[in-house]
N, C-alpha and C positions, 0 to 999 in steps of 0.2 A: 372439648370432646370431639374426636374425629368422626366424620361421617362414615358410615359403613360402606364397604365396597361390595360389588357383586350384584346379583339379580334382585336382591331385596332393597338395595340402596335408595331407589327412588320412591318406594312406597312407604318407607319408614317415617318420614316427616310430614305426610299429608293425611288429612282426615278424609277417609273414603267412605264414611258411613252414609247410607242412604235411608231415607224414611221408609219404614216397613209398609206404610199405607200407600203413599203416592210415588215413591221412588226418587224424589228430589234429593240432591246432595245436601246434607245437613251441616249445621254449625255446632261446634262444641261450646256449650254454655259454661260448664264448669267441670272440674275434676276433683276427686277426693281419693286420696291414697288410703286404702283399707289395711293393707299390709305392704311389706317391701316389694312384693311381686304382684299385687292386685290393686287395680285402680278402677274406681267407679266413675263413669262418665255420663254427664247429662247432655243430651242432644236436643236441638231445636230444629224443626223443619221450617225453612224460610218461605215455603209456599203459603201465601195468605189464605188460600182456600182450605188448606189442611191444618197447619199450625201445630202439629203433634209435638209433644215434649215427652221424652222417655229417658230412662236410665239403662245403661249397659255396663258391662264389666270387661276390662282388658286384663288378660293374664296369659302367661306362657302356656302353650299347649305341648310343645316339644322343643327340645334344644337342638338347633341346627349346627351351632358351633359353640363349644363351651368357652367360658371366660378364660382369658389368658392371664388373669390376675392370680398371683400365687395364693393358694388356699391350702390349708392343712389336709385333712381327709376330704373325700368327696362330700359335697353338701346336697341336701335335698332342697329343691325349689318348690315352695308351696304353689299350688295351681289355683286354688280358689278359697274363699273363706270357709267353705264346707270342710276343707282339709283339716282345719283346726279342730273341728268336731269329729274328725275321723271318718267323714262320709265320702271323701273324694280321693282320687289318685294323686300321687306325689311324683314329680319328675326327679329322678336321681341321676346325677352325673356319674358316669362310669369311670373308673380309674384305668389309666393306660389306654392303649389303642388296640 
């Protein structure tokens, strides 16, 4: 897989999550893929005085550059598990420019 280029290239491969209580940079303990577009992440705060463990979700909010893979019609990208219940927005790739 090629590394992305541009202004987002350096932040793509680093965990930048901070503890919501003490602000310390956290470690990713495990990940669980809920759907093709949604990942659940368990974070652990390394601060011995805090030690918070929490779960967050990683999912696309908006598409900055659509995939260059050939696809038939434009596809909807699910944003969160709530989408499957019809409770959330869905990102749609627009056809053409």
